[in-house]
C-alpha positions in Angstrom: -42.0 -31.0 4.7 -39.7 -31.8 1.7 -40.7 -28.5 0.0 -39.9 -26.5 3.1 -36.5 -28.2 3.5 -35.7 -27.6 -0.1 -36.6 -24.0 0.2 -34.5 -23.6 3.3 -31.5 -25.2 1.6 -31.9 -23.0 -1.5 -32.1 -19.9 0.7 -28.9 -20.9 2.6 -27.2 -21.5 -0.8 -28.3 -18.1 -2.0 -27.1 -16.4 1.1 -23.8 -18.3 1.0 -23.2 -17.4 -2.7 -24.0 -13.7 -2.0 -21.5 -13.7 0.9 -18.9 -15.4 -1.3 -19.5 -12.8 -4.0 -19.2 -9.9 -1.5 -16.0 -11.4 0.0 -14.5 -11.8 -3.5 -15.3 -8.2 -4.3 -13.7 -7.1 -1.0 -10.6 -9.2 -1.6 -10.2 -7.7 -5.1 -10.5 -4.2 -3.6 -8.0 -5.0 -0.9 -5.6 -6.4 -3.4 -5.8 -3.3 -5.5 -5.2 -1.2 -2.4 -2.2 -3.2 -1.4 -0.8 -2.8 -5.0 -1.4 0.9 -4.8 0.3 1.2 -1.4 3.3 -0.9 -2.6 3.7 1.4 -5.5 3.5 4.5 -3.3 6.0 2.9 -0.9 8.4 2.3 -3.7 8.1 5.9 -4.9 8.6 7.3 -1.4 11.7 5.1 -0.9 13.1 6.5 -4.1 12.3 10.1 -3.0 13.7 9.4 0.4 17.0 8.1 -1.0 17.2 11.2 -3.3 16.7 13.5 -0.4 19.4 11.6 1.6 21.9 12.2 -1.2 20.9 15.8 -1.4 21.4 16.3 2.3 24.8 14.6 2.1 25.8 16.8 -0.8 24.7 19.9 1.1 26.6 18.8 4.2 29.7 18.3 2.1 29.3 21.9 0.6 28.7 23.3 4.1 31.8 21.5 5.5 33.9 22.7 2.6 32.8 26.3 3.1 33.6 26.1 6.8 37.1 24.8 5.9 37.6 27.7 3.5 36.6 30.2 6.2 39.0 28.7 8.8 41.9 28.9 6.3 41.4 32.7 6.0 
């Protein structure tokens, strides 16, 4: 009876430790994924801002060329 109880407790401990290890691995992977996504988000924000400036510059050139056409 004692031996069976001890064996059952050891098995529960083994399963619990395996689950913990699996969850730690998953958490580490997710942490890496979050880090990668944050980096990508930062780069896309920089790219987006650059494109906004480029559009503003082009709009200014376009407006200037329309003004020149109207003067003639």
